N, C-alpha and C positions, 0 to 999 in steps of 0.2 A: 133840922128839919130831915125828913128821912130821904135820902138820894133814890133817884128812880133807877131802878135796876136796867140795863140794857137788854134789848129785846134777845132773846134767844138765837143762836147761830145753828145752821146745820151742820152736821160733821164734816160736810165735805167743804164747808166753808172756813170751818175752823182747822183743816188739815194743814194748811200751809205754814201755820203758827207752829205747830208741833214740830219737836225736833226731829231733823232728818239730815242725811249727808248732804253736802252741797251740790248743787246740780252743776252739770257740765254747761260749758257755753254752748249756746245755740249756734247751729251752722245751718240753720235755715235761711230765712230773708233777713239779712242784716241791712244796716243804712246804706251800703253799697250795692244791694241785691244779693243775689244768690251766689255769693264769692265764696262761701265757707264751705269749699269743696274738699274732699278728702284726697291731697295731693299724692299720697301714699308713695309708691317706689316706682320708677318707669323700668328699672332694673330689677335685679335679687338685694335688695337691700334688707329685707326681713330676715332675720336668723329663726331657727326653730324655736328660740325661746322669746321671740318678739321683736319690735322694732329696734334695728341696730344700724348703723352706719358703717358701710363696708370700705371706708376711707380713713385714714391715719392723717390728723391735722397736724400741719407744721407751724412755722412763724405766720403771726399775722402780719397784713401791711398796715400802716399808720392810718390811711383814710379810707373810707368805702361810703358810697352814696347811702342817704336814708339812715335806717337804724342798723344797717348791716354791718357786718364785721368779716373781712375778706382774708381767708387762709390760705397759704399754700397747702396742698395735700397729695397723697399718693395712694393709689388703689391697693388694698390688702391683698387681691387677687394675683394681680400681675405688675404691681409696682408702677404703674403707668401715672404720670403726673395729672393733676386736676386740680381745680379751684372750689372751694367751699365757701359758701356766703351762709354765715350764722345769724340767725336773729332770736333773740331771747326778750319775753316779756315775763316779768315776776307777778303780774295782776291782769289776767285777761278782762276783769270786769271794769276796772279803772282804765285801761288803756285798749278800749275796743278800736279806737280810730286806727290807731297804730298797728293792731293786729289785722284788722281788715286791709289796710294799706299793703302790710309785708304779703298778705295772702295774695291779694290782687297779684302783686310783683310776679311770686312763685307762678301763679296761674297763667300770667300773660307770658312769661319766658317757655312755658310748656307750650302754649297754643299758638305763640308768634315765631314763624321760622322764616329766616332770610340769610344769605350768606354773610351780610353786615350787622347782624343781631346776635347777640351772646346766646350759644347754643347750650341748653340745658340737659343734662345727664340723666340726674336723678334728683328726687326731692323726698322729705322726709318730714313729718310733724312728730313731736313728742310731748305729750303734756303729762305733768306731775301736779295734780291738784290744780292751784290757780296758775301755776308757770307754765309758759308754752315756749317751747324751742324749735325754730323751722330751720332745716337744712335744705340748701340748694345747692347741687352738683353740677358744676358746668366744667367746659373745657379748659384746659390751662390757659389762664390770662393774668396780666399784670394791670395795676390802675397805669393810666396814661401819664400820669404826673411822675411816677417813679420811672416809667420808661423813658422820657424825656430827658432825666438828669444824666442817663448814660450817652447822650447823642452829642457829637461836636456840635460846637455852635459856628455859625456863619459860614457855610461850606454850599456850594452849588448841589452836591449830592444830598445834604440835608435838606435843603429846600425842595429837592425833588420827591424826596420821602414825605416830607410834610403834605406836599399837596396830594400826593397817593392817600395817605391817611384822611385829609378832611374830605376828599372826594368819597372815600368809603363811608363815613359818617354821614355824610351830605345823601349819599344814594339810600341808607337807611330812613333816615327823616324822610325822604321824598317818597319812599315805599309807604310808610306809616300815614302820612297825609294824603297823599294823591291815590293810592290804591287801596288804602284802609280806612280812610277818613278817621283817623285816630291822633290824639294829641299827646305827646311823650310828657310836656310839662316841665322838664328839668334838664334839659341838653345844657352840658356843660363839660369841663374837664373831669369832674368827679364821676360822671357817668358813662366816660368812653373808658374801654379797656383794650389790651393789645396781648394777641395771642402768640405763641411762638413761632409761628410763621408771619409775624409782623403784620397782621390785619389788623386794624383798628375796627372794633365793633359798639354797637350801643348796648348799653347795660342799663340798669335803674328804670325799670317799667312800673315802679310801685305806683305812679301817678297814671300811669297810660289810660285814656279815658276815649269814649266815642266823642266826636265833635259835638253832634246834634245833643248828646245828653249833659253838656256842659251847662246849655241854656235853662236848665230845669232848676239851677242852683243848689241850693242846699237840701231842697226836696227830692233831688234825684240820687242817682247811684252813682255820679262821677267822683271818682277819689281824688281827681284834681283839685276838685272844688272843696271837699271835707278836708282835703290835709295841703293846702296851698302853703300853709305856715312852715313846711318843711322844707321850701324852697327859698334860698336867700333872694333878696329884693333886687340884688344887682343882675340876676338871671331873669328878671320879670319884665316884660314891657309894660306899658303904662295901665292898659286895660286889664292886665292880669293882676297888678299892685292893687287897682281900685277894687277889684273885685266885681267888675260889670260882666257878670255870666251870662245876662240875658244878649248883651250886645255880641259876645264872643262867637255864638254860630251865625251872625250875620256877616263875618268877616271870613276869609278863606281858611281851610283848615291848617295850613303850615304857617299861620301867623306867630303864633307863640313860640313854636320849635324855630323858625327862621330867626327869631331874636336869639335864642339860645345858640342856634349855630354860629351867629355873629360873635357872641361870648366866646365860643370855643375857639374860633380864629385867633382873637385877641390872645386868649390865654396861651395858646400854642405858641405864636411867635414872639410873645414875651418870656416866656418859659415859665410860668407860674400863675396861679389862681389870681381872680382880681378879687377886691374887696370893696369898690364902690362904682357907682354907674358912671360916674364921671371919667372913669379910666378907659372906658370905651372910645374915648375921642382921642387918645393917644395912638397915632398912625404912623409912627416914625419906621416901626420896625414891620409894618405890613407891606408885603410885596408891591409894587406899583400895578402889575398886572391883575393883581386881585383887589386892589382898593375900591374901586368904583362899585365891584359887586359886594364887597364888605359893607359899604354905606348904604347899599339898596336892602341889606337883610336888617339893618338895625332903623329902617324907616319908622317915623312917628305913628304913620297912619297905617293900622295893620293891612288895609286892602293893597296899599302899596309896597308892602316888603316881598321881596324876592322869593319866587318860587325856587326852593332847593333843586327841583329838578332842572330847570333852566341853569341854575349854577352847574350842575352836572355836566350839561350838555354844551355849554356856550363859552364857560371861563377858559381865558387862554392861559390861565395858571396850569392846567392840566395837559398842556400841550409839551410834554417831555417824556425823553425815551422811557423811563422808568413807568410811569403811568401808562403809556402807549403798550408797552410790552406785558404789562401784567393785565391790561384789559384786552388784549388780544386772547391772552391764555385763558382769560375767564370766560370768552365768548369763541373757545376754538372750535366747538362741536356745530357752530354755525357758519364756518368757513369753509370754502371749497379745496379741493386738493391744490390748486394753482398757489392760492394764497398761503396755504400752510407750507408749501415748497419754499416760495419766497421767504418766508418768515425765518424758518429754521435754519435756512442757508446763511442768512445775514445775522442771526441771534448771535453766535459768540463773538463778532467783532463789537455789536452793541453792547453785550456785557463787559467788555473791555472797560467801557465809561462809565460802569454804573457801581455803585458801592458794594463792597463786598456782602453785607450783613443782607440787605434784600434779595441779591442773588442767591446767597446758599440759603437762607432761610425761609424765602418767598418763591422765587423763581424755579429752584432746584425741585421741591416737592411738587410744582405744578406740572412740570416737564414729565416726571416720573410717573405722576398718576395719569397723565395724559397717554402715556406710552402702554400702561397697564390696559387701560381700558379701550384702547384702540382708536382714540380720537387724534391721535399725534402718527406722523409717517415714521419711517425708519430714520430719517434724516435727523430726527429728535436726539438720537441717542449720544452723537458728538456733542451736540450743546449741553445734554444732560452732565456730561462726565467733563466739560470745560467748565460748568458751574460749580462742580464738586471738586475742583483743584484747590489744594489749600486744606482741605478738611482733615481734620486728625482720624486717627484709624476708629477710634468710638464714633464719631460723627458720622463717619462713612458708613459704618455699620450701620446705623440707626436710620441715616436717610436715604442711603443709596442701594446697599445690598439687598435689602427686602424686595426691591424694585428689579434688581438684576436677577434673583432669584426666580421672581414671578415671568419675567420675560424669556428666561431659558427654559422654564417649565412648560411654556406653550407649544403646542403641536404646530409643526411648520407646513401642514397641510394647506392652509389658507398662504396665499400668496404674499400678504402684508407682514404676516407672523414671520415668514421666511426671509422676507427682507430685513426685519428686526434682528432676526437670528444672525444675518450675514452681517449688519453693521456691530453688533455685539463682538464677534469674532474679530471682526477688523480692528475694534478698539478695545482689544483684550489686555494688552499690554500698558494700558492707561488704568486700568483699577485691578489689574490681578494681585499687585504689592498688596492692597487691603483687604483682599479674600483670606479668610482664614483657612488653614491646611484642612481642615476637616471638612468644611463646606466645599471646597473646590474639589475635594476628592469624593465625596459622597453624593453631593448635587449637582455641582456645575459640568464636570466631566461627562458623568452618566447621561445627562439630558444632552450635552452637546455630541457626544460618540454616535447619536443616530444621524448626523450629518456626514459621517465617513461613507455611508451608503447612499447617499442622496443621488438623484440621478443627474444633477445638474454639475458637470465637471468642476466648475468653478467653487462650488460649495465644498466641494470633497477636496479640493486644493487647498481653499481658506480654513478648513477644519485641521488640516496638517500644520500649517504654520501657527493657527491658535493652540496647539496642541503642543508647542514648544513653549510657550509662555507658561501653560499648566504644568509641565512636566516637574519642575522641582517640589511642587507641593502635593504629588500623588504618590501612593504607596505601593510597595512592591507588587501587592495583588492586584492593583489598576493598571501597573505597568503590565503585567502579564496579559490582561485583557487589551491593552492597547497594542501589544505586539501581534495578535491575530487580527486585528482591523489592519494593521500595517503589511502583514504578510500578504493580504489581498489587495492592497494598494500598491505594492511592488510589481504586481501583475496586472495593473489597470489598464484600460484600452487607451487613456491619455498619456503620451509620452512624459510629459511635463510632471505629472503626478506621481509616477514612478520615479523620476530624478528626485522630487522633493522628497519622497518617502525616505530613500537614501540619505539625503541630507538631515531630514529629523532623526534618522537613528544614529548617525554620527553625532549629533548634538546631545540627544539623551542618554548615551551610553554611559556618562559619568553617575547617572541616576538608577542604572539598573544593578541587581544583584551581581556578584562576580560568575556565579556558576551561569546565570541568564545571558550575560554579556558572553559571556566563551562559547554558549552554545548557539547564539544568534548571530552575532556581528559577523562573523567571518563568513558565513554561509550567505548571508544578506548582501555584503559587500562584493563578494564573487560573483554572485548572480547580476549584480549592476554592473561588472565589468563587461557582462555578454549581452547587454541591451542594445537594441538598435539605435536608441536616441544618443547623438554625441554627449549631450549634457548629463545623461544618466551615467554614461561610462567615466566622464570626468568625476561627477560625483562620488561613484564608489572608490576612485582614486583619492579622492581628497579625505574622504571619510576613513580609508585604511591609514592614511598618514595622522588623521588626528586622532586615531585610537590606536596608533603603534603598541603602547604601552599594555595592551590588553592580550598581546601574541606573545607566546613562548618562542624560543629560538628554533624549536622544531618547526612550530606551524608556519614561521615566517618563512623557513627554507623550503619545505614541502608544499605549500599551500597558496601562501602570498605571491612568492616570487615568480612560480610558474603561471600564475594567473594575471600577473600584470605584464610579464614579459611581452605577449603577444601585441598587447596595445601600442608599444614602442614603433610598430609601423602601423598604427592607426591613420587612417584618411585625413583626420582632422588634427592641425598642428597643436592646439592646445591640449588635445588628449595626450598627443605624442610627449609634450613637453611634461604634462605631469606624471606621465609613466615613468620617465626618466627620472624626476626628480624623487618619485615614490621608490623607484629601485635603490637609487643612491641611498635613501635615508635607510632602507632596511638593510642593505648590502654593508653599509658602514657599521650598523649596529651587529651585525653578524661578523664581521672581523673583529671587532673589538671583543665581541665574546670569544672568538676563536682563539686571540693571543691570551684571556684571562684564563681561559680553561686549562692551560699548559702551566700558567703561572700560579693559579690560585685554586685551582680545583673546579669541578662542575658545579659543585652548590655554590661556593661564593661568586663563580662567574656569572651563575643564574641571578642570583641576587644584585650583583652589579648590573647585569643587562636590565633590568627590571628598573634599576634606578636611572640609568641613561636612557632608557625606553620613555620615562615619565618626563625627563628633561627635554627632550627632543618634541614629545607630543605637546607640553606648554608652549614651547618655542612656535610650535606649528600651528596651534591654536591662538597664540598672540599676534600671528601674522594675520590672521582674518581682516584685520582693518587695513592693513598694507597689501592685502591680495596675494600673499605667500600661500604656497601649495599646503594642502590639508587644513591650514587655518582659516581658508576662505569657503568656510561652510555656509555660506550664505544662499539665500534661495534662488534656484536656477531658472525657475518658470519664466519669469517676466522676460528676462533677457533673452532666453530660449525662445520664447514667442516672437519676439522682433525679429531675431535673427534666422528662424527657420520658416515660421508661418507668414513672415511680412507684417505682423501686427505691430501695432504702436505700444511702447511700453508703458506699464502702468504707473501712474504719477503716485508718488509714496506719500506725497502732502494730502492727496486724495484720500488715500487709506486711512489718514489720522483725522479726515473730517473737517480739512480746511480747504477744499475746494470741491467743484462739481466735478464728479465722475462719471464717466461714460455709462457705467450700469444704471445709475441714478436716473440719466436722461431717458436711458431706456425702459426702465422701470416706470417712469412716471408717464411714458407714452404707450404703455403695454406692450412694449416689445420683451422677447424672452430674454432671460438674463444669460443663457447660456452663449450669445452671442459674443460676449466678453471672453470666456474661456479658449484655452488652447486647443484647436482640434480642426478636424475636416470630415468631409462626407466619405473618404476614402475608409476601407474595413483597416482596421487595427492592425498595425505589424506584430509579427511574432518575436518574441525575444530571442536571444542568443542561446539560451539555455534550453532548447528544445532537444537538441539531440547532442548536448555536451559531454564529454567524458573527461574524467580527469587525468592527466597524463602523470602526474607524480604525487598523487595524494593518497596517502593511506587510510584517512578518514573518511568522514562521508561528505558526498558532493551537495551541492544547494539543490534545493527542490526544484521541480520544473517550474520554467519561468514564463512559459508562454501566457498570452492572455486567455479570456475566456473562449473556448471554441479552437484553441491552438490545436488539439488532438490529444485524446487521451487523458486518462487519470494519473498515470504513473511516468516513469522516466527511464531511459537506457542507462545503465551502468556497465559499461564494457560490453559483454555478451549476454548480460543478465538483466532482466526487466523487473524493476522492484515496484511493489505499489506503494503510492505517496504514504499510505497511513501505515504501512509497515516502516518506513524509513523516519518519519515524523512523529515519533510516539508520544511528543509533548503537545501536539496538535496547534503549534505556533506557525507551521508552514514553512520553517526553515531546517526542519530535520533535527537529528542530535549527534553532534560532533563525536560523542563517547561510543556510537555503535561502531562494529568493525565489521565492514565489507569484504565481499570475496576478494580472496587474495589474487583471483583470476583476472579481474578487473585491472589491478596494478600490474600485473605481468604483462597483459595484454597493452596495456599504455606505452611500457617500457620499451615494448618490442616495435610498436611503432615509431618510438622516438629514435630508435637505433637504425630503422629503415630511412627515417626521412634524414638523418644525418649522413649517410652513406651516397645518397642519389646524387647527380651532377646539378650543378645549377640551372635554372630556367634558360631557354633561349630568350635574348632581348628581343623588344619590339620597339621600333621606330615610331614615335610619336605622330608623324604624319603619314601613317599608314604604310611605311616600308614593309620589308622582310624581315623575318625573323619571328613569327609567331609561334606561340607555344602549341603543343599539341592538343590541349583542351581549349586554347583560345581565351584563358583568362589571366595569363603572365604568370602562372605559377606552375606550368607543366602537368604532370601526372599526378601532382600532389593531391588533386581534388578527387582522385579515387579513393583516398583514404578516407576514414571517417573525420569529420569536421570538427573534431575536438579541438585542436591546437589553435586553428585561426580563424574559427567559426565567428568570432566578434569581429573580423575587419574585411570591411566591404572592397569590392572590387572599384578600384577608381577610373575614370575615364579621362581622355587629355583633356578635354574641355574643362575637367574640374580644378585643373592647376597642377595636377600629379601625373605626369605621364609615364611611358613606359622605360625600362631600362635604357642606359645608354647602348647606342649601337657600337660592334666590336669594330668596324671599319672606322680607320682613321679619318677617312674623308666625310664619315657621316655627320650629319648635324647633330650637336650634342643637345641632349635631352634631359630632363629631369628623372632620375630613377623611379622605376614604379614601385609603388609600396602596394598593390593591390591583391588580394586573393580571394576566392570564391566565398559568398555569403549564404546565407539560408534566410530566403524570404525578403530580402532585399533591404535596402537603408536608405533613409531621408539624410541627404546631406544639407550642409549649411546653405547652399543656395535652395534648396527644394527639390532639387532632383532625386530619382530614384536611382541607386547604383547598384551594382550586382549584377549576378547572372542566375537563371533559373537551373533547377535540379532537373536531371534528366538528360537528352541531348543538348549538349551545349554549343551555340552557335560562336563564331567568332564575333568578337566584341565591336559595337559600332564606332567606326571611326569618325571623329565629329571634326577630323582638321587640325590646320595647326592653329586656327584663332582660337584665342580663349574667350568662353561664353560668360556674359555675366549673367547674375541671377535674373535679372529682369528680362533676357531673352528666352527665358523657358517659362512655356504655360505650366505652372503649377497644378492647377486645378484640373488640367486634362489629364498630367501625368498620374495623379492620386486616384481619377475616377476610372 
């Protein structure tokens, strides 16, 4: 029979049967809803020629959740570490479920943000015909199972760390269930990863579904329903295994994930993954404090399973120092200033009991970040450095140095930032060794140098001390800039700062170029010898001894000895002793030089003198620890403040951040920091260099040493007045030793020396007010009519200071100590705090305080200074 022909079809109906290129997989409504979004790139992943992954893939980890492969990776742009999860499907038509589940996981990572959920950086889809590849780039992480292999077993520190990790995962599960009404559906060891900062984060969001959508079963969009086969049965509660989708929305949203959280606890403490459900009954290795909560998480009835939120809030497992410390730092912005102060003050002691890994990899970055963003007080600097102890230079450069650079770069106009700068300078010695020389020279010191001109004397003083730590890392150009700051600080209104400036110069002399040292050191130290502050004069003597090898024999004879000799009659015993030892050191070297000149000739004698001076200087510097002269170039301010100002000494342990310091107490209560610094309301005293004329120095005299407002911009040299700019052609404040001054100045000085040597000795004065006063009333006769060049650095002592007048000529007179007093310029603050010396002009007879010695407590220092 004749077969019937089929009815004709329209061209439109026959078009699908024609040969045509294969259609691309649809991205509209899939079985899971509109999840087929174009993931694209969050960052700049696409090059000019099409999609391209800007990360180099490294070694893959053995296991990963779902159908993903977890790779170690590095960025092609900056080499930063990252993790790349790769999903490959060879036929998108046959494996539509796997594709949609993988796309759902990538989408959920992009849209779900929480500190305890894996953070996505970039994502990319690449399609080649029927083959689909999805790349998901995240922060650098490693699987929890691999991480636990590197941890010690059965230690209290390990259990504290486990508790911290479980708490972080429980927090993520609680966020999904209680705040978002979402079900993860696959919580286990395989879906938890660990960051470089030891944060445990929840990953594997492929099955993440709305709790209510699960009830629609296979007709709904919930990936958990369509891909439940991808989760092993041991991680599923009973209703999940049976596929009771309609009953799941009737229970709490955390029911399924609470079971998975119990499985995670079992796997963490047993040290590996479980393979059977009955293994959940093995509780020998579960901590007793966690056992009851563990059993509640695995309850048979969904409505009776423990809410992860209550686990986080109530479990006694998390009551340990590590968890409490991390939790406080996580919520630091919510704490008040008193809580922060108490926390950071005790944090170094707490960290002593914690494991090194969490301290260095978790706590340290948190403190640094809090300091940079201003949520942590200045007290946090010391705990940060305490946490960084033991780090290698590479780790320190990666974890701590960027924070230090950012903190130094901050402007100090803000009081809080200023306190942080102070804390950094106080603790500079604890991290300076880790700083590269280039960074210290080009970044740290320029930022720190602004504190040289700070209004607070304490900050200026602290900057001096911090500079000594950085000095070995500075270039000669930076040292030149430093000298300009020091030339101004040597005439600072605060006496301790002037003293410490001299100390700093003596200590950094070894790092200066030879020409710079010869031009600067002698001028600066001889200026210090004329300072009104006794520790400043002593500092000048010690600095001369410490740098004895920098001076030629001619300089020692013509400049050093004439400048030091007047201090042998200084009112302060320590200054006199230093002066005598300094003279002994230089004269001994000159004696040996003189002998060698006759025996070996001038050139050989000069070379031998240099070697001898270097040995003497080394010995003097080595005597610093034992208090020897010259070697004791330690900071003079703290002791000076105690002796002269009556203040308490600064606790060195406090400077290292090991105790509560007074300025911290003051800062916390809004009190001005300047209360700590040495000073008073009295006008700043003038330096002795105001009217000083060299007596036997053919070279340049030091620059004017008076504080601002001391009078004039130039200085007197003999009868010639020189402008400071003409003498100091180098601009560093100390003049130029190579300049030849007017010969008239030298001749005038020698003439005055000759006159002084031919005058009769002064008339003695009896200490109890007897006869025999000098014509000028200051104990040195008419010598005061001369220029104050020779003895302007020595203050007039009263009998109450312990140094009376010269012995009486009468045999029956009561013996007294010889007077060492001369006339001063502008007065002088003694060790007891009283003002010594007489005023210029009509000079009255000195005040007779009687035979009784006054104690410092008998003198009202404040009224005298005012």
